[in-house]
Structure formats: C-alpha cells, structure tokens
N, C-alpha and C positions, 0 to 999 in steps of 0.2 A: 714569725719571729726569727730574727737572725741567731745563729748557733755561734756561741763563744768557743772561738778557736785557739784561746790563748797566745795568740800572737806568733812571730815568725819563730821557730824551733832554735834557729842559729843566725840571730840578726847580726848584721855587719853594717858598718858605717854606709856602705853604698846602698844597702837595701832599706834601711830605715827612712821612712818618709817618701819612699819612692814607689806611686801607686802601681800595682799591677807587677811588682817584684819584690815581694815579701819572702819568697822562698816557701819552702814547706811547712806548716802550721804545727804548733806545738800538738794540737787535736791529733792531725796526721800522723806526725812522729810517734806519739802514744799508741794509737790505734795499730800502726804498722808492727810495735814490738811487741803486741799481746802474744803470749805463748799458743803455738797451734795446738797444744795438747791440754790446753786450758779446760778447767772443769766446765765451764759455760759452753765452750765449742762441743765438748762431748755431749752434753744435754741438748744442744741443737741436733745431733746427728742421730740422738736417740728419739727424736719426736716421731709421731706418725706423719703421715702425708698431710693430713688436713691441718694439724696444729702447726706444721713447718710452714705450710704456705700461708695462713693466717699471721704467723709470727714475722715471715720474710716479706710480705707484699702488702700488709694491711696494719700499718704501724698504729692507727689511731684507735682500732677496735679494742674494747676492755677484754684482758685476757686473764683474768683472776677468777674466783668460784664461778662465775656466771658466764664463761666461755661456752656451756651448752646451750646458753639463750641465744648466742650469736645466729642471725638468719644467714646460713651457709650459703644459701642459693643466691642471696644478694651479693655476696661477695665475689661471685663469679669464678669461682674454683675450679681448677684442673679436673677434668672427668678422667680419673687415672684408668679406668677400665676402657676408655674409647682409645687410648692412647695407642699407636699401630703396633708397636713392639716394644720388647723388654727394653732394648736398647733405647727408645724414645721415652720410657718412665725412667731409667736409669739417668738420662739426660736431664731431664725435667728434674728430678730429686736432686742431682748436683747443683743444678742452676739454683734451686731454692736454697740448698745448704749454703752456697756460697753468700747469696744475699744475706741469709740468716747470720752467718758468721761475721759478715761485714757489720751487721748491726749491732751485733753482741761487741764486737771489738771498739765501735765508735760508742757505745753505753759505757765500756771501762775506760776509755779515753776521757769521755766527759767527767766522769767519776774522779779520776786522776786530776784532771782539770780543778775541780771544785776542792779536793784534798789539798792541792797545791794553795789556792787562794787562802783557804781556810787557815793553813800553817804560815802564812807570811807575815 
C-alpha cells in the first residue's frame, strides 16, 4: 500500500508534472518539523529495551494489551547481555531510539495530513 505523502510541500511550476523532481513531500516536511522534545519522543526514550526494539523494528506487531503474548524469540531481538561493552549497548539503544523517533514523527505527519484533508 502506497503511503500518502501529501504531494510536494513547496510546489512550483517547474516541479509540477515532472516525474522524479517533486521536491520534499508535505509528509517529509511535517515529520522534519515535529518538536524534538515532544511528549511522544519522551515516551520513546522512556521505553525499556525490549519495548523499544519491538516498536522500532517490528511495526506490524500488535502493541496493545497483548504485548506480553508476542513471541519475543521469533522477533530476533537483541541479546543485550551478550553485547560486548557498555558502549555497544549505548550505541544499540541510540540506534533503536533514532528509528523509533523517526517512526513517531512520521505517525504525527500522517495525522497532520489526515487532518489537513479533513478540514479542506
């Protein structure tokens, strides 16, 4: 399923109708302008390692009340205890946080696009 991107954020005569040259999409623009200290970003940073990894890397896994029923072994999660050093653990955590924050920002951008269409 194609993701609705809202079209070009700053369309011009020269970019309209030119395949491959639309510029940044409205979705990308909205995602880039979500506040870094946003409540959802703070929630991502507060997640434990397992929840963060599920959210960041497995977007199709159901995450509601039944999160404890997810087969964690089937998800091939990071073995945090086997990472060679604290530096490796921090690096892995930062990588997962970056992915999760990007996911949250695009979730917010998608909500902005839906609201924009609803209020037209």
